[in-house]
C-alpha positions in Angstrom: -45.7 11.9 44.1 -49.4 10.5 43.7 -51.7 12.3 40.9 -54.8 10.3 41.8 -58.1 12.2 41.6 -58.2 14.9 44.4 -61.0 15.4 46.8 -61.3 17.9 49.9 -63.8 15.1 51.5 -60.9 12.9 52.2 -59.8 12.9 55.7 -56.7 14.1 54.5 -54.6 17.0 56.0 -54.8 20.2 54.0 -52.6 23.3 53.6 -53.3 26.4 51.3 -50.5 26.9 48.8 -49.1 30.2 50.1 -48.3 28.5 53.3 -47.1 25.4 51.8 -44.3 27.3 49.5 -42.6 28.9 51.9 -42.0 25.4 54.0 -42.3 23.2 51.4 -39.4 21.1 52.6 -41.0 20.7 56.1 -43.9 19.5 54.5 -42.3 16.5 52.4 -40.4 15.9 55.5 -44.0 15.4 57.2 -45.3 13.1 54.6 -42.1 11.1 54.6 -42.2 10.5 58.2 -45.8 9.9 58.6 -46.8 8.4 55.5 -50.0 10.5 55.5 -50.7 12.5 52.3 -51.1 16.2 52.2 -53.3 18.4 49.8 -52.1 21.7 48.8 -55.2 23.9 48.1 -55.5 27.2 45.7 -58.4 29.3 46.9 -59.8 26.6 49.1 -60.0 24.1 46.1 -57.6 21.0 46.0 -54.5 21.3 43.8 -51.7 19.0 44.4 -51.8 16.0 46.8 -48.4 14.8 47.9 -48.1 11.0 49.0 -45.1 8.7 49.9 -44.5 6.5 46.9 -41.6 4.3 48.1 -41.0 3.4 51.7 -37.7 3.4 53.9 -36.4 0.5 52.1 -37.1 1.9 48.5 -40.1 -0.6 47.9 -42.9 0.8 46.1 -46.1 1.7 48.1 -48.2 3.0 45.0 -48.1 3.5 41.5 -49.3 6.3 39.5 -51.3 5.2 36.2 -51.1 8.5 34.5 -48.9 9.1 31.5 -46.1 11.5 32.5 -44.3 11.6 29.7 -46.7 12.9 27.3 -46.1 15.9 24.9 -47.4 19.3 25.4 -48.8 21.7 22.6 -47.1 24.6 24.6 -43.8 26.1 23.4 -41.1 26.2 25.7 -41.4 29.9 26.1 -44.7 29.3 27.2 -43.6 26.4 29.1 -41.4 29.1 31.2 -44.1 31.6 31.6 -46.6 29.3 33.0 -43.9 28.3 35.6 -43.3 31.7 36.3 -47.1 32.5 36.3 -47.3 30.3 39.2 -44.6 31.5 41.2 -42.6 28.5 40.2 -38.9 28.6 39.7 -38.0 27.1 36.1 -35.0 25.2 35.9 -34.1 23.0 32.9 -33.3 19.4 34.4 -30.5 17.3 33.4 -29.4 19.9 30.4 -26.4 17.4 30.0 -28.0 14.2 29.4 -27.9 12.7 25.8 -32.0 12.6 25.8 -34.9 14.1 27.5 -33.0 17.6 28.1 -33.2 21.0 26.2 -29.9 20.4 24.8 -30.4 17.5 23.4 -33.7 18.4 21.9 -32.6 22.0 20.7 -28.8 21.5 20.8 -28.6 25.2 22.5 -30.4 27.2 25.0 -31.9 30.2 23.5 -30.6 33.1 25.2 -33.9 34.5 25.5 -35.8 32.0 27.4 -36.1 33.4 30.9 -35.0 30.1 32.9 -33.8 30.5 36.5 -30.9 28.1 36.2 -30.4 24.4 34.6 -29.3 21.3 36.5 -26.4 18.9 35.4 -25.3 15.9 36.9 -21.3 16.5 34.8 -18.8 18.1 36.2 -18.0 20.3 33.2 -20.9 22.9 31.7 -21.6 23.3 28.2 -21.7 26.9 26.8 -24.6 28.7 28.8 -26.2 32.2 28.5 -24.5 34.5 30.8 -25.6 34.6 34.5 -27.4 31.2 34.2 -27.5 29.7 37.9 -25.9 25.9 37.4 -27.4 23.4 40.0 -25.8 20.3 40.5 -27.6 17.1 41.5 -27.4 13.3 41.1 -30.6 12.9 39.5 -31.0 10.1 41.9 -33.6 7.1 40.9 -32.6 4.8 43.8 -31.9 6.0 47.5 -28.1 5.1 47.1 -27.9 7.6 44.3 -29.4 10.6 46.9 -26.7 13.1 47.8 -24.3 11.7 45.3 -23.8 15.4 43.7 -25.1 18.6 45.1 -25.7 22.2 45.2 -24.5 24.5 47.8 -26.7 27.9 47.8 -25.3 30.8 50.1 -28.7 32.2 51.7 -29.5 34.0 54.9 -32.1 31.2 56.1 -33.5 28.0 54.2 -36.4 29.6 52.1 -37.8 29.6 49.0 -37.5 33.2 48.5 -33.9 32.7 49.8 -33.2 30.4 47.0 -34.8 32.3 44.3 -32.6 35.1 45.5 -29.3 32.8 45.2 -30.3 31.8 41.7 -30.3 35.5 40.4 -27.3 36.2 42.9 -29.0 39.1 44.7 -28.6 40.2 48.0 -25.4 38.7 48.7 -27.0 35.3 47.7 -25.7 32.5 45.3 -24.8 29.3 43.9 -21.6 28.1 45.6 -19.2 26.6 43.1 
């Protein structure tokens, strides 16, 4: 994803955040297929730009010149709360990795941390707080790695709301093992 300056004066398609969220995968697919950028707006203001960064042959089309690995002065609890305040889903990424993961940094997942789930690449799960959804992914960094591991969700339809219900195991929705 490209994080350059965002301007609504560009001749770029825009979509309101409320319209984007339930159809996010369709919009990502549109950007991938057309190669055209998409700007997500929040109350009429440009918020986020989605762009293709690699082509179908995994060749880089553009680079993000901003440092994305910088630390934050927010606590872990504040990060999770900020995600939830934005109506997002807080999933701790690749917790089973030896670096850049919550377990490698803290050694545990705080029981009162209001995560919606955790994502792992390995088959065996470490000790986790009760009721926490465990997702599996390939953490792909190359095209051939995509789909090596995946998570199945039992949902009524492929929507963001249904995914969140599956993560909470409510209404008959669940993360399939």
